[in-house]
N, C-alpha and C positions, 0 to 999 in steps of 0.2 A: 753232735760234735762235728760230724763230717760236713754238715751244712755251713758251719762257721768257717771251716777251712776252705770250702768252696767259695764262700763270700770273699775271703781274704784273697784268693786267687783271681776272682773276678774284679775286685777293687784293690789292686796291689800297692797303692800308695797309702801308707799309714802314718798320719801325724803322731808324733810322740811329744807330749806336752805336760808341763806342770806350771802352775802359778799359785801363789798364796791368795790372790784376789779371785773369789768365785766368779765375779763378773767377767774377768779376763778368760777364765776357763770356759764359761758358757759361750762367750764371743768366739773363741777358737773352735769350739764344737759346732756352733751354728754356721760359721763361715765355711768350715770344712764340709758340712752337710750340704750347704747350698752349692758348693763347687762340685758336688757329685761324689765325694768321699763317703764310704759306707763302713769303714773300719777305723777306729780311733783308739789310741793307747794313751791313757793318762798314766803318770808315773808316781810312784810312792817315794817321793824325794823331799817332802817337806812336812812340817808339823800339821798342816791342814789337809794332808792328803785324803784321809778318810772323810772328813767333813765335806770337802769340795767334790770328791768322787760321788758322794751321795747326792749332791745337788746336780751333778751332771747326769746321773741316772734318772733323777726326777725330771730333768729337762728333756732327756732323750725319750722317756716314756710318754711325754706329752707332745713334744714338737718334732722329734726326729726318730720316729719309731723304727725306721729301717737301719739305723746305725748300730753296728756291733761295737760295744764299748768294753774294752779290756783294761787291765791294770798291769803296769810294768814295775820293774825293780822290786820284785818280790824275793825276799831273802830268807824267809823262814816259814814254817808251817803255821805259826801264829798269824803272820801277815796274810798268808794265803787264806786262812779261815776267815779272817776279818773281812777281807774284800769279797770273798764268795758270799758272805753274809749280807753284803751290800749289793749283791746281784751282778758282780762282774761276769762278763760273758767269757773271758779267757784270762789266763795268767801268763805273764812273761817274766823270766828271771835272767839275770846276767850270768848265772852259775847253774850247775847241775847238782841238785840236792834231792836225795831220795825222799826226805820228809815232805817236800813240796809235792813231789809226784804222788805220794800216797794220799794227800789231802785232795788233790785235783781228781784223782781216780775215784775217791770215795764220793765226790760230789758231781761226777760226770762232767768235768770241766776240761777244756783244752788247756794244756800247759806247754809253753814254748820256752825251753831252757836255752841259755846262751852257751856257746861253745866256740873254741878256737883251734882245737886239735881233733884228729880222727878218733882218739881215745874218748874225748869228751862227747863227741857226736854219738859214738857207739853206746856210751853209758846212758845218755839221754834217751836214745832209742830203746834200749833195753828196759828202761824205766817206764816206757809207754808213750813217750812223746812222738807225735806224728809229724810235727814241724819243729825244726831246730833254728835258733837264731844264731847266725854267724856274727860275732861281736868281739872286738870292734872291727867292722868290715873293712874300713879304710886301711887298716894295718896289713891285712892279709891280701886284699885285692881280688879282682875278678878271677885271676888265674887260679887262685886257691879253690874257689867254688867250682870252677870248671874241672879241676883235678879231683875234687872230693866227691862230686855227685855220682859218678859211676860206681863208687864203692857202696853207696847207700841209695839205690834206685827206688826204694820204697818210701823215702823221706822227702818232705817238702822243706824248703829253706827260706827263711826271712833274713835279710841283711840289714844291719843298723850300725850306726857309729861312724861319724865323720863323713857321711855321704852328702855331696853337694846336691842341692835341689835344682839341677839342670837336666833338661830333657835327655841330652846325650849320655850323661853319667847314669841316669836311671835306666835308659835303654840298654846300656852295656851290662848292667847287673842282671836285668831280666833276660837278656840274651845268654848270659853266662849260666843261667839256670835258676835264678832266684824266683820264688813264687810271690814274694812281697818285698818291698823296700820301705824301711822305716826311716822317716826324716824328722829331725828335730828343729832347732832354732832356725836353720837356713830356710826351711820350708815355711815355717810359721811367720817369718818376717814378711813373706809375700801375702799374708792375710791382709796386710794394710792396703794392698792393691788387688781387690777382688777379681777384676777382669783378667789380670795376668795370672793370678792364682788358678782361676778356673781354666784358663787356656793351657796351663801346664798339666793340670790334673786330667783334663779331658782326653789327653793323648794316651792315657794308660788305663782307661776304663774299658775292659774287654767286652 
């Protein structure tokens, strides 16, 4: 588990992606890997989530073995168990739910719950989370993270939600204390221009 968190800190830009088309999913993973990304979050937001995640795992195991592949938008213990069964490396939730924490702990999996208040952060920590997702990060801003970090010196923080895929914006979050920055559509649009995508990503590989 600690090795996965270390990898997240070493490769702090995390694409967050979903598509119904498995070919698009594999393309996003492949281009991310070639750009130097080593942590990828697929999201459980469509009817083909499990089917396509399994295809991504198969692709990763053959062609992108260094990629840490997790699943996001986990909202229940049933979903957590299903994706753990598909060999997800970590689980991400937009909420803090004890039932998900219990499943993650039982299977020795990293669980990253989403939080927006000190109380939610403390609850996630008390349930065993070593990393907390500040979500939606664009609502609270970098000043919130700067203010909250000293209260939880033992925790790592991921920020996601409405963050622009611009070098200065990402740097501001990392300077504020984020261990990782999750980027969705804004980042993945840049997949269409691999050189620019790689240029952006290479600035943040430690």
